[in-house]
Steps between C-alpha positions, in 0.01 A plus 500: 500500500820700503436864590827686463571868546809705425717660765485823301196726507550576128407144401140383551396193698452208262287187524701228326390143425622208292236338279534192280294538183367181342391471138512253211662589168392314185697445180357492147517119496278472809776417746514708814713584798389596851690811603588630845630858506602670823428873532573764757206739544572827678241757603571838657297490821458875549176628348561841341280809510318477167365766269240376252448722197184433298455602138126567507487606866160664453336211317265244652779265606738767625247695705350179642843372603589822683162523672515135602847535652392815688197314635728222625758736643243706692263208569207690352160331508211595274132434454298377205146372473628154603662618826833614643819396317866476597805494267634167373743365243273234353623404154866553587720192465773646722279645774231229520657193338646205690706202388565154637850497650507153656327254729461449875474157658207479741544355852237231443625407155444639155623828352372852448601744226675818615429825313673835516403843361686579179603841635674336800734275301748786451516866611267700273364850467194596704276664235395780735864605543538586130502860383273510195535778246497525122384658178166548324372681192232655727598742776201411721603420856431146620185595690351624173640196320335260747168679466525484121584129488199381709695198630499552878205579725435877535519482881856362481611755240357787706678380815829500309444841340764690701776254402387436143458870418868562574617248239527655155650312202816630335492595134497192276657397171229477237477400135141516370588287196519189718180525707136552414389844386221487762761561774567857384250657742715387798825647370614808695825392670761425235879507481621703202816438299685260276540131583838571660364792702196307624716202604726738696197658672373154600847406626504817711166401655638153577814649657286726719314192623834327562602785729211411733527121467765227490346330196253600226268296277315640197172330405298573185127489579393753237307459174571208267702624204493359150793286387808677366606333174757437370669409827819665622736207447825637644626758748617701200146496355361618833755774553462625143119514532537700821763736359312555172182572697309219329141475624531249786241375750520660844561157656832466315615839632410405858664161461825647365506755784451222758777290343739796500422556869536125568157462657253217442242578228173301504282516188138453600351547151526278191690727263839377371715733712772239543650507151820299445696828508341595833585159649857532374526845660371360831762224489775750421395755765401256774128583479219270611173440314174315558191468281273506302134572593348432843349152523225553753165350398377339181842403363623364834190282521554390140853375574369305799205359304722388212732328750199315639344394169815396316640347819187282514564379145232707327583677176398865521404591145337840537522784749301816440549783751270798507504783751358846531592776743435868545810643665766709326693186406196381307461843340860495379468141373194594298741630235627207294868598496511463880271196514735302275776527765262356761387222267859392438582484872186298579552258211838359601402374844424144380834428332640285782192281526494434124872436461504265799272235346585367152229233531222758516680757285723340233756742361350479151142529620265787574528658840225689683246738345559788738339841471476801731234772479491817714222758497472838672170544689521816715205410726676207671799713606782306667280192538618284210288218358700207363345208313704201385406184313736202512412224252699177518505178304442201726483120459406380147490860374224608730491865608498650849436873544555701817376859513605746769365842587706723726407841637807665646599842625792548266725732699439315827641188333793683339627694804595193711691369196688832484590463868623144440725583206652794690556298821655203319680711239672692778586172677644341184719808449666410835567139401799333335543142380860379486613860529288622207204736525176436313429689182462684281154336484354385833339189353386385845239777488326336202231374741360854502512576125284385208790510254835450675781643291642240260754719319776387734645148541343427838273208583155664499178306557129586491340213695331630817596202716861483382548875539377491860704190583815657354468813715425323828772241443757774436394680818517176699844412365630851573371476859657156563187287458522206258203507257280192542518258203135398573558124456402426866714183479597520867137493609312280251676163487 
């Protein structure tokens, strides 16, 4: 590894490594060529002071994230009927995940795999060092928000009261046309003005956060909005819609503000915020984007299950996904215009698996019968019930059916994913390959999203295993470790 630093304080220390990429390129006639491409990967080694701005700060995810980070920072313990608990990051790929980095030869013969924590491959943000702030359509402080959400144990929330009570969301952009009417009872903290005025107010909030931090990230964890159609195809379409005060979703206003301020914008809901015109603006202005829709539970399992079944040579023919939940996300999704956005994001997660096997899925044949149903049941609160049925054709047209039933605490699955995309998104913003920065879409973050943005010519995949492998191999290459090709030829012949 070559760790080089500048003689001038104005230039950051950089971790620089040479990596030889290997891939095979096929021609239409079936001939192929094995390619070797040498890259220089540079990563700024200094971890900046980060400000994280949440759209939906007072929602279940936002309030749970803040409370969880405070519990870690202050090492708060709490009691429930099952005993005394301490903070952890279970469910976080960056904080709890490890990856195989090589082998060690044992003194008496044989070898042993060597693993390293993902967070130690390169310098990354410590989540507890982030300043978390943001916007919400409700002006309740985060102590009230945590009590309302019923996600965390009351003893923990009460122990954090003094800190949580001091955190009050800023006024939020809001367009009631794009979310469910049942959200109106929470609305008491709204930015007023035209599209242009609201964008400028959001930009001012971002600049204020910049004054306290070296870098800022904006993350949407608010209500799912309905799709905006027709799409904004060009920058001119986008700018005209803003100037003419066309009714636009709040997410587009936040996204434009983040692009103008050149901060990373992460879209945690399934609406189509990243219109072609928005992506073009990000490319022009040097903005960074990641999304769409947190992939935390049922859909993440579905991508792994489809990898397993199709990888084993079975032909998945039907997948029916049903879930019900009682938190505010479920309440908002109970209105069809918002549910359709969620259904679209969940439905595209099998594309890789289908397109990768023409034997099981001929191009002129029928694909998978795939349906998604979501119901709002207030009694279950944040504890979501997810039922899936996977029916596959097997040998001689037999049928194999696997049914799964998952009970998950929705926000406690989503928050570690939010931490991961912020930690890695910030890291990727410090990286360059052959002198070029990533963007405008951070496609490497697709591991954390149900519907990675496909409106930009980047290589985006949905497969769980390939997404994870791509991230860890990039991190290894950037840190000077050659990714293992997994053939084991040196040890098995």
